[in-house]
N, C-alpha and C positions, 0 to 999 in steps of 0.2 A: 292137331288138337284133338285128343280123345274125348269121348263122350262125357267122362266124369269131369274132365277139366272145363268143359264148356258149360256144363250144369252149375259148377262152383262160381265161375265168372258170372253167369247170369243171376244167381242168387246174391252174390256180392254187390252186384249193381243194383238189385231190388232192394237190398237192405239200406244202401247208401241213400236211396231216395225217401225211405220210410224213416230209418233211424240213422241219420248222418252222424258219424263219429268225428269229433273235431280233431284237427290235427295237433292242436296244442290244448292242454288242459285249461279250463276257465279259472281265472283268478278272482276270488271272492274277497272283497274289501269290507271292513268294518264301517258301518254308517258313521257319519261325523257326529261329534258331540253337540248337544243342545247349545243354543246361542244363551248368553246370560240374561238374567232377569233385568227388566227395565227398573230404573230408580224409582218410578211411579208404581205404587202398588196396584196389582190386578187381583180382582177377586169380589167377594160379596160378604156382607156382614154376617157373622155366624162361623166363618172360617177362621180358626185361631191363627193360623199362619199369616193370613191376610191382615188381621187385626194388629198382630205384632209389628208387621211391616207398616201399617198405617201410623202407629205410634211413632216410630222412628221418622216417618215422612213428616208428620205433623211438628215434631220437635225442630226439624230442620226449617220448616216454613216459618215457625215461631221465631227462631233465630234470625231469619232473613228479615222478619217484620221488625225485629228489635234494632236491626242495622240501618234500616231505611232513614233517609234524611228528610223525606217528605212525609207528612202525616196524613196524606190522602188515603181514603179507605177504597180498596179495590173490590170489584166483583170477582166472582171465581173465574170468569173469563180473563178479567184484568190480570189476575195472579198468573194465569198460564203465560201471559205475554212477558210478564216480570221474570218468571222462571226460564223461559225460553232465552231471553236476553242474558241471563246469568249463565247459560250453558247447561242447565239442569235437565231440560227436556227439548224435544224438537217439535214441530208443528204436528207431526202425526200423532202425539200423545196428548193433544188438548182435551178430547173427551174424557179419556182415562183420568187425567189430572183433575178436571173439574169434578169427576165422580169421588175421586180420592178425597178432595177437600171437603165436599159436602157429607161424605161418610165420616170423616175425622170430626166434623161438627156434631153429627148425630151421636157419636160415641164419647164425645167430651174431650177429645184430644186436642180440638181447637175450640174457642169460645163459640158459642151458638151465634153470636152477632159478629163473627170475625169478617164477613164480607160486607160490602155496601149495602145499606138498607134499601128494600124494595120501595120505589117511589110511588106505587099504586095504593092510594090512600084508602081504598075500598077493602084492602087486606089487613088494615090496622084497626084494632079494637077501639070503639069510641064509648064514652060514659063510663070509664073504669073508676071506681071509688075505692081509695085506700085510706084507712084510718091513719092518722098521723099525729105526732106530738104537737102541742101548742108551739113550744119554741122552735120547731122546725119551720111551721108556717109562718112564724114571725120573723125568722131568719131569712126565708124566701122573700118576704115583704120587703125587709131592708135591702136585699140584693135587687129587687125590682125598682125600687126608689132610686138607688144608685145608678142603675143602667139608664133609668129614664132621664135623669139629670145629664148624664154623660151623652147620650143620643139626641138630646133635645135640640141642639143647634142643627144637626143633620136632618131630623124629622121635620123641621119648620122652614128648611131652605128649598126654594124652587131652583133647582140647578140649571134648568133649561130656559130661564129668562135670558133673553138676547141670544139664543143659540139657533142654530140652523136645523138641525136633525134630532130625531129621537131614535135611539139605536136600541133594538131588541135582538135576542139570539135564541136560535132553536137548534138543538143538537139531536142526533140520532140515539146516542147510547147514554144510560145513566151514568156511567164511568166518567163521561166527559164533563157532566155538571160539577162533579167533585174537583175535576181538574180546572175548569174554566171559571168557576164561581167566585174564587178569591179575586181574580183579575176583573171580573164584571162588577163585582161589589165596589171596587175602587172608583170606576166610572159610572156606578149607578145604572147598570145595564140589566135589565130583567132576562133571566134565562130559564129555558124549559126543555125537557126531552120529549120528543114525539114517539120514541120507540117504534121507529119505522114510519109508515104513512101517518100524516097528521089527522087525528079524528075529528069529527065534526065540532065537538065542544071546543077543542083547542083552536080550531080555526076561528070560532066565535070569540074567544078570548083575544086572539091577535087582531081581530076586527075592531073589538073594543078599544084596545090601546091605541091602534092606528087612528081611529077616529077621534079619540081625545086629543092625540098629538096633533092632527090636522086643525082640530078646533083651536088649538093655542098657536097656529101658525108655524107648526114644525113640519118637516119632511119625514115621514116614518121610514126607517130602514130596518129590514130583517137579515140578520147575518146566519147563514146556515153552515153547518159542519156535519158531514154525513160519510159513510163508508165510501171507499173508492171501488165500486163494483157497478154493475148494470142498474140495480135497484136504486143504489144511493144517488147516481147521477141522475136518473129518472125522476126521483122524488124532488130533488132541487130544481130540476128542469121544469117540472109541472107545477111547482108550489103555488104560483100566482094564479094559474087556472083553477086549482083546487080551492083557493079562496074566493074566486069568482063564482065558482058552483053554489056558494052559500050566500051570495049576495042578497037573494031573496029573503033569507032568514035574518041576516044581520043588518040589511039596509045600508050597507057601505061597500063601496067599489075600491078594489085594490089598484085602480089605474095609476094612481100617484106613489104607489109604495115602490121603494127601491129594494131589491131582493138580491143579496151578494152572497155566493158561496165562496168561503174562504178556506175549505178543506173537506176532505183529505185530498190532496192533489198528487199526482205522479211525481213531480218535482220534489215534493217534500218527502215522499216515500224513499226517492233515491238519496237525497241528501242527508237524511238522518238514519239511513241503514234500517228502515223499517221492514217487517216480514211480509213478502208476497205469499199468498196462499194458492197453490197451484190448482185451483178448481173454480168453477163459477156456481156452486151449489148455493141455494137459497136457505133461509131458516126453515122452510117447509120440506127440505130435502130434494127439491126438484133442481134441475141445472138449466141456468139461463143460457139462452142462444141469441143474444144480441149482437148480430154479426158485425154491426159498425163498432161496437165496444171491442170485440174480439179481434178486429183487423188493426185496431189502434194499439191495444194493450196486450192481447193475447188472452189465453184461457187461465187468467189469474186475477185476484182480487186483493185488496188490503183493507182490514177492518180499522175503524177509527181507534179502537182499544190498543192497537199496536204502538200507540204513543207511550204506553205504560211499560216499555221495554226496560228503561233504566232512568236515572236521575237526569241525564243528558237529554234524553227524548221528552221527558216531563217538562223541563225548562224549555225546550223548543216548543212544545205545545202552548205553554203559557205565553211565550213571545209571539207565536202565530196569531193567538187570541188578541193580544194587546195591539198588534200591528193592525189587525183588521177593524178594531174599534176606533183606534186613532186616525184611520183612513178617513173617517167621517168627523170625529170630534176634534182632531188635531193633536199634535205632539205635546202641546201646552194644556191640555183639557185638564189634567190633575191640578195644576196650579190655578186655573180659573175656577175650578170647584172649590178649592181650598179657600180662595178669597171671598167666594160667596157664602161659604159656611162660616168664615170668621165674621163677616158682616152680620149674619144671624145671631152669632154668639155675642157680639157687642150689644145688640138689641135686647138680649136676654140678661144684661147685667143686673138689673134690678130683681130679676126673679132668683138669680143665683145669690144675691146679697140678702134675701129674705131670711130671717132667723128661723122661720119655721122648719127648714130642713135640718139645721143643727139640732133644734129641739127634737124633732121626730127621731133622728138617729140615736140621740142619747137616751131618750125614752124607751126605744125599742131594745137598746143594749141593756138597760137596767131591768126591763121585763124579761128578757131571755136569761139573764143571769139569775134572776130570782126563781125562774122555772126550772133552773137546774140543767142547762145545756151539757150534755155529755159528749165529748169528742170520741169519735170512733177511732179505735186503734189502726195505725196504718198497716195495710196488708204488705207482707214481705213479698218480694218479687220472686217468682217461681224459678228455680234453677233449671236451665234447659240444657239437657245432654245432647250435644251436637257431635255427629260422627264424622270423623275426618276421611277425606278421599285417599285412596291409595292409587298411584299412577301406575298403570300397566302398559307396557310398550307392546305393540304388535307389529308384524312386518309384512303381512300378506303372504308369507311363505308357509308358516306353521300355524297350528291351532294355537289360541291363546291359553294361558295357564294362570289360575289363581294363585298369587304369591303366598297365600295363607295355607289353604288345604290342597293345592295343586290339582285341583279340578280343571280338566281341559274344557274349553268352550270354542264354539266356531263364531264367526263374525263376517261382515261384509264391509265394503267402503262406507256404506251409510253409517257405521257404528264409530268411525273415526271420531274422537272428541266427545263421545257419549258417556253419560254417567250411568252405570249399570250395576248390577249386584250378582255375585257369584251364586250359583244354584246350590252349591254344597254348603257353604259356610256364611253366606249372605254378606260377604265383604263388599263395601262400597268401593267401586273401582272406577277410575276415569281412563278409558282406553285412548291411548296415544299412539299415533302411527310413528314407528321408529324408522328414520331414514337410514338407508344402508351405509354402514361406515366402511370406508375403504381401508384395507389393511396395507400398511407400509412394508416394503421389502428391505432387508438389510443387505446393502451391497458392499461386500469387502472388496477392496481395491488396493493396489500397491502402486508405487510410483513407477512409471512417469505419468504424464497427465492425461491420459485416455484410458477408457475401458469400454466394455461391450455390454449393450443392454441384454439382460437375460431373456426377454421375451421376443424382441424383434431384430436383435443382433446389430443395432445401430451403434455408432461409435459415439460415446460419451466423453465430453471434455470437462475437466474440473481442475481446480487448484486446492491449495492448502486451506483457504479460508472457507471452503465448503464441507469441511470435515464435520461429521455428526450432525449434518443439516438435511432436511427434506429437499428433494428435487424431483423433477419429472422428466421422462423421455420425451422429446419434442415429436417424435414420430408416432409412438404407440400409447403415449400419455401414462405410462407406468409410474406409480408413485414409489419412491424409495429413499432410504436414509444412507447416505455416503459414510463409509467407514474406511478411512486410509490407514492401513497397517503401519505400524511404527510411530503413530502420532498419538 
């Protein structure tokens, strides 16, 4: 090797270490397209595109509201569970959905009172004076008299005469009052929401009711329905102790009080397909580390609002409530209470027969007529434009494509079944996984009754009755359609 060759080899080795030249050229690939937009609008008020999407979102929600068979009013959180049950959103979209509902109320796309009313009375105005027409006040007076006469037997009936228990109910969420109250009213069970840990004043109210019940010879019973999470279980577990802590202020001991947690239970969650949330974050944003809970149920929880998933779960919730009450009052409670009310109505026969009520009613009608009552024209229902979903099939092999503007989009397995929007034309799409369709192979054969599989070369046996019919090779499972020449 001469000197020039050795120098060249040395320089080549040096450059290989500093600037290695790849043996094959590097292949550059285009980045994948963006994922489609969520059905739930994301953004802030003032963004025209966001507000346009909010209007479409609100129209869809109003359409769902009009289709509901139950007239129960939902909170924004309750609406999330309903939309999740309808397949519109998944649990990761709850915060964005609540924001979209509230932004729609601010902009007038949804009524300002669309969600359930806040139970905190300190947030309601008191002492509001509104001038009214005389005939309006007299009409209200007439309705008040009719209501009083209708409810008089119930108001004067002591339903607990001869009973053993006095049942009360305390729930964690305001949504549950809207769900359980119609059932509780049938059994004359008082119901309240603690909104978490029971405040001192609420504990004082419970003490007063229990003391009055015990004074009438009844055993007080408190039914509890709370979230299935570490906090909800702890609240119900320590409720009697928290009542005992106020014994010095109330002068009443909860020693004889029966406390029964009737939900939400793990069995009910599984039985009715309610949604587990895969974390243990509290309302303050912290994560609970209740190791006994985690060992039993895992890092997951279920909120009581999950009963608002659909009509079936709402009916299940009503049944759970009714069963808990009848555990103490008995299955014949409604019939017993009805008989007691009928007895009170019988005692009031003379009151109803008094002509004063007829005279009052006729006099009020005459005065209202003279004052010129004007009937308000009925408001015509607003037509709601509802956008139809377009089914788009994806197969986990290629990017998805909008059928309207042909914009491509990427996706993951989590998007299967989701409702999304195209980023290009905002088409509403339901992504559906397309199962692989197996193609059939046309197998042309001639007589006699044997042929060869084109894939594995196995011998296939057939007869005339199998002409133009599907078959499979027993060895390699190849799908084929048999065509016998001449038939």
